One Martini backbone bead per residue (centre of mass of N, CA, C, O) as a GRO file, in nm:
protein
  340
    1UNK     BB    1   3.344  -2.004  -1.675
    2UNK     BB    2   3.136  -1.919  -1.464
    3UNK     BB    3   2.893  -1.911  -1.654
    4UNK     BB    4   2.894  -2.211  -1.725
    5UNK     BB    5   2.863  -2.314  -1.434
    6UNK     BB    6   2.601  -2.168  -1.370
    7UNK     BB    7   2.437  -2.301  -1.598
    8UNK     BB    8   2.474  -2.589  -1.500
    9UNK     BB    9   2.345  -2.557  -1.223
   10UNK     BB   10   2.072  -2.461  -1.330
   11UNK     BB   11   2.008  -2.712  -1.497
   12UNK     BB   12   2.013  -2.914  -1.265
   13UNK     BB   13   1.797  -2.775  -1.094
   14UNK     BB   14   1.572  -2.791  -1.308
   15UNK     BB   15   1.571  -3.096  -1.336
   16UNK     BB   16   1.506  -3.163  -1.042
   17UNK     BB   17   1.238  -3.009  -1.035
   18UNK     BB   18   1.100  -3.170  -1.268
   19UNK     BB   19   1.136  -3.459  -1.097
   20UNK     BB   20   0.954  -3.336  -0.882
   21UNK     BB   21   0.687  -3.505  -0.683
   22UNK     BB   22   0.424  -3.447  -0.528
   23UNK     BB   23   0.135  -3.576  -0.422
   24UNK     BB   24  -0.034  -3.355  -0.557
   25UNK     BB   25   0.085  -3.391  -0.837
   26UNK     BB   26   0.006  -3.689  -0.871
   27UNK     BB   27  -0.298  -3.661  -0.836
   28UNK     BB   28  -0.331  -3.479  -1.085
   29UNK     BB   29  -0.197  -3.662  -1.300
   30UNK     BB   30  -0.413  -3.918  -1.209
   31UNK     BB   31  -0.699  -3.815  -1.127
   32UNK     BB   32  -0.714  -3.775  -0.798
   33UNK     BB   33  -1.000  -3.626  -0.642
   34UNK     BB   34  -0.989  -3.793  -0.381
   35UNK     BB   35  -0.950  -3.721  -0.021
   36UNK     BB   36  -0.745  -3.799   0.279
   37UNK     BB   37  -0.688  -3.778   0.631
   38UNK     BB   38  -0.506  -3.847   0.935
   39UNK     BB   39  -0.552  -3.811   1.259
   40UNK     BB   40  -0.382  -3.624   1.506
   41UNK     BB   41  -0.274  -3.537   1.793
   42UNK     BB   42  -0.173  -3.259   2.009
   43UNK     BB   43  -0.080  -3.493   2.202
   44UNK     BB   44   0.041  -3.715   2.372
   45UNK     BB   45   0.005  -4.088   2.396
   46UNK     BB   46  -0.091  -4.363   2.505
   47UNK     BB   47  -0.158  -4.671   2.411
   48UNK     BB   48  -0.462  -4.674   2.482
   49UNK     BB   49  -0.526  -4.396   2.349
   50UNK     BB   50  -0.426  -4.471   2.069
   51UNK     BB   51  -0.622  -4.702   2.014
   52UNK     BB   52  -0.878  -4.532   2.043
   53UNK     BB   53  -0.822  -4.333   1.813
   54UNK     BB   54  -0.787  -4.531   1.579
   55UNK     BB   55  -1.066  -4.679   1.611
   56UNK     BB   56  -1.245  -4.403   1.577
   57UNK     BB   57  -1.064  -4.222   1.330
   58UNK     BB   58  -0.940  -4.454   1.100
   59UNK     BB   59  -1.135  -4.669   0.972
   60UNK     BB   60  -1.157  -4.956   1.089
   61UNK     BB   61  -1.184  -5.274   1.076
   62UNK     BB   62  -1.419  -5.336   1.310
   63UNK     BB   63  -1.284  -5.112   1.503
   64UNK     BB   64  -0.986  -5.259   1.489
   65UNK     BB   65  -0.706  -5.411   1.568
   66UNK     BB   66  -0.517  -5.688   1.492
   67UNK     BB   67  -0.225  -5.591   1.609
   68UNK     BB   68  -0.003  -5.420   1.838
   69UNK     BB   69  -0.122  -5.197   2.033
   70UNK     BB   70   0.111  -5.188   2.260
   71UNK     BB   71   0.322  -5.068   2.021
   72UNK     BB   72   0.155  -4.797   2.046
   73UNK     BB   73   0.231  -4.435   2.012
   74UNK     BB   74   0.228  -4.095   2.099
   75UNK     BB   75   0.502  -3.878   2.018
   76UNK     BB   76   0.762  -3.705   2.003
   77UNK     BB   77   0.970  -3.578   1.786
   78UNK     BB   78   1.296  -3.712   1.731
   79UNK     BB   79   1.335  -3.528   1.433
   80UNK     BB   80   1.289  -3.197   1.397
   81UNK     BB   81   1.579  -3.141   1.215
   82UNK     BB   82   1.502  -3.407   1.002
   83UNK     BB   83   1.382  -3.387   0.723
   84UNK     BB   84   1.277  -3.463   0.437
   85UNK     BB   85   1.349  -3.451   0.131
   86UNK     BB   86   1.149  -3.184   0.019
   87UNK     BB   87   1.067  -3.119   0.315
   88UNK     BB   88   0.906  -3.001   0.591
   89UNK     BB   89   0.860  -2.921   0.892
   90UNK     BB   90   0.676  -3.059   1.170
   91UNK     BB   91   0.429  -3.063   1.411
   92UNK     BB   92   0.385  -3.282   1.655
   93UNK     BB   93   0.290  -3.580   1.694
   94UNK     BB   94   0.389  -3.924   1.661
   95UNK     BB   95   0.394  -4.253   1.541
   96UNK     BB   96   0.487  -4.520   1.744
   97UNK     BB   97   0.688  -4.815   1.691
   98UNK     BB   98   0.743  -5.121   1.858
   99UNK     BB   99   1.033  -5.351   1.869
  100UNK     BB  100   1.106  -5.608   2.027
  101UNK     BB  101   1.329  -5.802   2.133
  102UNK     BB  102   1.304  -6.084   1.912
  103UNK     BB  103   1.121  -5.981   1.694
  104UNK     BB  104   0.874  -6.126   1.463
  105UNK     BB  105   0.634  -6.054   1.311
  106UNK     BB  106   0.303  -5.960   1.398
  107UNK     BB  107   0.294  -6.140   1.679
  108UNK     BB  108   0.577  -6.001   1.828
  109UNK     BB  109   0.573  -5.721   1.657
  110UNK     BB  110   0.432  -5.441   1.611
  111UNK     BB  111   0.170  -5.366   1.354
  112UNK     BB  112  -0.194  -5.412   1.261
  113UNK     BB  113  -0.417  -5.258   1.009
  114UNK     BB  114  -0.738  -5.174   0.855
  115UNK     BB  115  -0.843  -4.947   0.619
  116UNK     BB  116  -1.172  -4.808   0.534
  117UNK     BB  117  -1.233  -4.629   0.241
  118UNK     BB  118  -1.495  -4.473   0.165
  119UNK     BB  119  -1.738  -4.458  -0.112
  120UNK     BB  120  -2.004  -4.329  -0.308
  121UNK     BB  121  -1.901  -4.510  -0.522
  122UNK     BB  122  -2.007  -4.821  -0.631
  123UNK     BB  123  -1.724  -4.898  -0.781
  124UNK     BB  124  -1.498  -4.786  -0.647
  125UNK     BB  125  -1.165  -4.799  -0.620
  126UNK     BB  126  -0.906  -4.809  -0.891
  127UNK     BB  127  -0.729  -4.579  -0.759
  128UNK     BB  128  -0.425  -4.524  -0.547
  129UNK     BB  129  -0.277  -4.294  -0.302
  130UNK     BB  130   0.008  -4.306  -0.084
  131UNK     BB  131   0.117  -4.096   0.197
  132UNK     BB  132   0.431  -4.080   0.391
  133UNK     BB  133   0.621  -4.072   0.695
  134UNK     BB  134   0.948  -4.211   0.792
  135UNK     BB  135   1.127  -4.325   1.088
  136UNK     BB  136   1.445  -4.420   1.227
  137UNK     BB  137   1.644  -4.507   1.431
  138UNK     BB  138   1.940  -4.454   1.518
  139UNK     BB  139   2.123  -4.706   1.404
  140UNK     BB  140   1.964  -4.904   1.254
  141UNK     BB  141   1.872  -5.247   1.250
  142UNK     BB  142   1.780  -5.421   0.959
  143UNK     BB  143   1.879  -5.686   0.900
  144UNK     BB  144   1.666  -5.844   0.659
  145UNK     BB  145   1.383  -5.703   0.733
  146UNK     BB  146   1.065  -5.517   0.661
  147UNK     BB  147   0.755  -5.378   0.716
  148UNK     BB  148   0.533  -5.141   0.553
  149UNK     BB  149   0.308  -4.943   0.461
  150UNK     BB  150   0.004  -4.963   0.250
  151UNK     BB  151  -0.205  -5.137   0.024
  152UNK     BB  152  -0.553  -5.251  -0.006
  153UNK     BB  153  -0.791  -5.510  -0.128
  154UNK     BB  154  -1.098  -5.636  -0.090
  155UNK     BB  155  -1.280  -5.884   0.110
  156UNK     BB  156  -1.033  -6.005   0.240
  157UNK     BB  157  -0.881  -5.991   0.567
  158UNK     BB  158  -0.643  -6.242   0.537
  159UNK     BB  159  -0.540  -6.206   0.274
  160UNK     BB  160  -0.249  -6.105   0.119
  161UNK     BB  161  -0.081  -6.233   0.368
  162UNK     BB  162   0.117  -6.439   0.551
  163UNK     BB  163   0.119  -6.656   0.292
  164UNK     BB  164  -0.148  -6.566   0.142
  165UNK     BB  165  -0.217  -6.619  -0.158
  166UNK     BB  166  -0.280  -6.469  -0.468
  167UNK     BB  167  -0.553  -6.472  -0.723
  168UNK     BB  168  -0.744  -6.195  -0.750
  169UNK     BB  169  -1.050  -6.259  -0.631
  170UNK     BB  170  -1.028  -6.105  -0.306
  171UNK     BB  171  -0.726  -5.970  -0.330
  172UNK     BB  172  -0.473  -5.722  -0.228
  173UNK     BB  173  -0.117  -5.620  -0.185
  174UNK     BB  174   0.089  -5.316  -0.103
  175UNK     BB  175   0.406  -5.280   0.025
  176UNK     BB  176   0.657  -5.169   0.212
  177UNK     BB  177   1.021  -5.241   0.218
  178UNK     BB  178   1.291  -5.340   0.407
  179UNK     BB  179   1.636  -5.396   0.383
  180UNK     BB  180   1.940  -5.427   0.381
  181UNK     BB  181   2.066  -5.111   0.439
  182UNK     BB  182   1.771  -4.980   0.352
  183UNK     BB  183   1.645  -5.111   0.132
  184UNK     BB  184   1.395  -5.063  -0.116
  185UNK     BB  185   1.041  -5.167  -0.170
  186UNK     BB  186   0.791  -5.351  -0.316
  187UNK     BB  187   0.526  -5.559  -0.162
  188UNK     BB  188   0.338  -5.820  -0.326
  189UNK     BB  189  -0.004  -5.950  -0.349
  190UNK     BB  190  -0.009  -6.107  -0.661
  191UNK     BB  191  -0.030  -6.207  -0.951
  192UNK     BB  192   0.199  -6.413  -1.196
  193UNK     BB  193   0.175  -6.373  -1.497
  194UNK     BB  194   0.352  -6.373  -1.790
  195UNK     BB  195   0.642  -6.407  -1.664
  196UNK     BB  196   0.708  -6.202  -1.432
  197UNK     BB  197   0.948  -6.356  -1.272
  198UNK     BB  198   1.164  -6.298  -1.518
  199UNK     BB  199   1.207  -6.028  -1.427
  200UNK     BB  200   1.477  -5.848  -1.299
  201UNK     BB  201   1.281  -5.664  -1.085
  202UNK     BB  202   1.169  -5.956  -0.996
  203UNK     BB  203   1.082  -6.130  -0.685
  204UNK     BB  204   0.995  -6.460  -0.617
  205UNK     BB  205   0.759  -6.642  -0.396
  206UNK     BB  206   0.572  -6.922  -0.344
  207UNK     BB  207   0.477  -6.836  -0.027
  208UNK     BB  208   0.478  -6.530  -0.100
  209UNK     BB  209   0.563  -6.246  -0.205
  210UNK     BB  210   0.666  -5.976  -0.416
  211UNK     BB  211   0.945  -5.810  -0.551
  212UNK     BB  212   0.987  -5.457  -0.631
  213UNK     BB  213   1.263  -5.298  -0.692
  214UNK     BB  214   1.513  -5.367  -0.535
  215UNK     BB  215   1.704  -5.081  -0.446
  216UNK     BB  216   1.566  -4.807  -0.573
  217UNK     BB  217   1.589  -4.732  -0.266
  218UNK     BB  218   1.686  -4.547   0.051
  219UNK     BB  219   1.702  -4.558   0.379
  220UNK     BB  220   1.728  -4.333   0.662
  221UNK     BB  221   1.852  -4.290   0.961
  222UNK     BB  222   1.764  -4.027   1.178
  223UNK     BB  223   1.522  -3.962   0.972
  224UNK     BB  224   1.316  -3.848   0.731
  225UNK     BB  225   1.087  -4.027   0.509
  226UNK     BB  226   0.936  -4.022   0.180
  227UNK     BB  227   0.628  -4.188   0.076
  228UNK     BB  228   0.491  -4.304  -0.243
  229UNK     BB  229   0.192  -4.499  -0.343
  230UNK     BB  230   0.089  -4.644  -0.652
  231UNK     BB  231  -0.239  -4.780  -0.760
  232UNK     BB  232  -0.343  -4.948  -1.065
  233UNK     BB  233  -0.585  -5.117  -1.189
  234UNK     BB  234  -0.675  -5.357  -1.385
  235UNK     BB  235  -0.820  -5.313  -1.732
  236UNK     BB  236  -0.927  -5.568  -1.758
  237UNK     BB  237  -0.889  -5.858  -1.561
  238UNK     BB  238  -0.745  -6.014  -1.832
  239UNK     BB  239  -0.536  -5.768  -1.810
  240UNK     BB  240  -0.185  -5.664  -1.789
  241UNK     BB  241  -0.218  -5.310  -1.677
  242UNK     BB  242  -0.100  -5.265  -1.419
  243UNK     BB  243   0.012  -5.017  -1.158
  244UNK     BB  244   0.332  -4.952  -0.987
  245UNK     BB  245   0.440  -4.677  -0.775
  246UNK     BB  246   0.743  -4.513  -0.648
  247UNK     BB  247   0.811  -4.243  -0.417
  248UNK     BB  248   1.118  -4.078  -0.306
  249UNK     BB  249   1.135  -3.779  -0.201
  250UNK     BB  250   0.972  -3.689  -0.476
  251UNK     BB  251   1.102  -3.937  -0.637
  252UNK     BB  252   1.122  -4.164  -0.869
  253UNK     BB  253   1.196  -4.509  -0.836
  254UNK     BB  254   0.938  -4.663  -0.976
  255UNK     BB  255   0.776  -4.855  -1.255
  256UNK     BB  256   0.523  -5.116  -1.258
  257UNK     BB  257   0.406  -5.295  -1.517
  258UNK     BB  258   0.218  -5.551  -1.634
  259UNK     BB  259  -0.023  -5.605  -1.422
  260UNK     BB  260  -0.202  -5.841  -1.215
  261UNK     BB  261  -0.400  -5.751  -0.942
  262UNK     BB  262  -0.667  -5.869  -1.069
  263UNK     BB  263  -0.959  -6.122  -1.138
  264UNK     BB  264  -1.183  -5.916  -1.026
  265UNK     BB  265  -1.426  -5.667  -1.002
  266UNK     BB  266  -1.458  -5.689  -0.678
  267UNK     BB  267  -1.172  -5.569  -0.679
  268UNK     BB  268  -1.072  -5.303  -0.477
  269UNK     BB  269  -0.965  -5.021  -0.336
  270UNK     BB  270  -0.960  -4.960   0.019
  271UNK     BB  271  -0.668  -4.884   0.171
  272UNK     BB  272  -0.496  -4.881   0.443
  273UNK     BB  273  -0.197  -5.084   0.525
  274UNK     BB  274  -0.106  -5.133   0.846
  275UNK     BB  275   0.225  -5.284   0.825
  276UNK     BB  276   0.465  -5.369   1.090
  277UNK     BB  277   0.775  -5.561   1.078
  278UNK     BB  278   0.984  -5.811   1.133
  279UNK     BB  279   0.990  -5.956   0.822
  280UNK     BB  280   0.919  -6.252   0.818
  281UNK     BB  281   0.889  -6.609   0.975
  282UNK     BB  282   1.166  -6.598   1.141
  283UNK     BB  283   1.438  -6.550   1.362
  284UNK     BB  284   1.637  -6.433   1.137
  285UNK     BB  285   1.464  -6.143   1.149
  286UNK     BB  286   1.526  -6.048   1.419
  287UNK     BB  287   1.557  -5.820   1.658
  288UNK     BB  288   1.809  -5.763   1.901
  289UNK     BB  289   1.660  -5.490   1.959
  290UNK     BB  290   1.497  -5.241   2.078
  291UNK     BB  291   1.282  -5.059   1.851
  292UNK     BB  292   1.196  -4.785   1.605
  293UNK     BB  293   0.923  -4.623   1.454
  294UNK     BB  294   0.793  -4.338   1.254
  295UNK     BB  295   0.481  -4.150   1.194
  296UNK     BB  296   0.341  -3.931   0.929
  297UNK     BB  297   0.132  -3.791   0.705
  298UNK     BB  298  -0.134  -3.929   0.619
  299UNK     BB  299  -0.242  -3.999   0.273
  300UNK     BB  300  -0.526  -4.003   0.042
  301UNK     BB  301  -0.596  -4.103  -0.300
  302UNK     BB  302  -0.877  -4.120  -0.543
  303UNK     BB  303  -1.033  -4.340  -0.801
  304UNK     BB  304  -1.261  -4.482  -1.059
  305UNK     BB  305  -0.995  -4.513  -1.234
  306UNK     BB  306  -0.821  -4.715  -1.408
  307UNK     BB  307  -0.614  -4.844  -1.604
  308UNK     BB  308  -0.497  -4.738  -1.955
  309UNK     BB  309  -0.299  -4.930  -2.026
  310UNK     BB  310  -0.123  -5.143  -2.188
  311UNK     BB  311  -0.174  -5.508  -2.237
  312UNK     BB  312  -0.168  -5.837  -2.175
  313UNK     BB  313  -0.299  -6.122  -2.187
  314UNK     BB  314  -0.386  -6.356  -1.969
  315UNK     BB  315  -0.163  -6.610  -1.850
  316UNK     BB  316  -0.112  -6.851  -1.626
  317UNK     BB  317  -0.331  -6.819  -1.404
  318UNK     BB  318  -0.447  -6.908  -1.098
  319UNK     BB  319  -0.744  -6.826  -1.155
  320UNK     BB  320  -0.761  -7.008  -1.419
  321UNK     BB  321  -0.656  -7.291  -1.292
  322UNK     BB  322  -0.869  -7.270  -1.083
  323UNK     BB  323  -1.138  -7.383  -0.950
  324UNK     BB  324  -1.436  -7.303  -0.878
  325UNK     BB  325  -1.610  -7.324  -0.591
  326UNK     BB  326  -1.890  -7.393  -0.716
  327UNK     BB  327  -1.793  -7.642  -0.875
  328UNK     BB  328  -1.683  -7.807  -0.639
  329UNK     BB  329  -1.953  -7.822  -0.490
  330UNK     BB  330  -2.113  -7.967  -0.715
  331UNK     BB  331  -1.942  -8.223  -0.724
  332UNK     BB  332  -1.992  -8.308  -0.428
  333UNK     BB  333  -2.299  -8.333  -0.446
  334UNK     BB  334  -2.312  -8.544  -0.674
  335UNK     BB  335  -2.154  -8.761  -0.524
  336UNK     BB  336  -2.353  -8.797  -0.292
  337UNK     BB  337  -2.603  -8.871  -0.468
  338UNK     BB  338  -2.459  -9.130  -0.609
  339UNK     BB  339  -2.357  -9.282  -0.316
  340UNK     BB  340  -2.647  -9.251  -0.124
   0.00000   0.00000   0.00000
């Protein structure tokens, strides 16, 4: 009996090991051969010094943060003895984000900035993997939910977030989000053709982004959690074969395929989208108390190879239904010429 039990335990352990994928394993599996890490200081830093370091060393768009700089600082690790499952403890300061009591959306608490990860390949990155660790204050009040860092791409600095709907022509974004009780999901601003919103693991909102596989993983407060987010752009742009995958504590949480992430070849994966706040766009999402999240070990991997999965031809896409800006301009010019 003991031998059978030991064999069963060994089999379960082997299965768990086989299903565990570190970011390095994922990068190798998806042929993501280019990588970068984000530097952290060796000592704690004030908010002003933190902003200066991020602006100079993290490759920010226009060399500055979009908002929330005063809510950022490098502090000592609050949970040095509580590493993420499957990860080892690390030393050194971590990036703290403060959410003041009553705050919601990026304008009232939290922080946001865009990293531009340059590539020498003129084609840009077509696939990208982001990995980082996040911790929440002990007994964290999740309220209705909030945003966490992810990836974005395209030329538009303001689109594909904050209610600015994506057509796929100039941007996309995929962030991680927490929901009540720490439920996790990916939150994406991408087109939704081919009845994507009818899939049971997809929740669409006409005014905001879409939720992918809500509740497929769960954050724990008072300890570190490890997140890896993979985005493979669809190719060609009129075929929905894009792929988004999330790994939580080195175990796959979900893989969502059959996506149209872009509708133009000009949209490529740009880099880290550091965006975190409670919300939501109204006070029902607000945190009742001042609280914090903590981040460390940001890493990116990239490749110029898009998705090679099979997918359906795009139908009923917003990009296909909307008239091109150049055509609209031409009509306006002709109208002026004919009436004046």
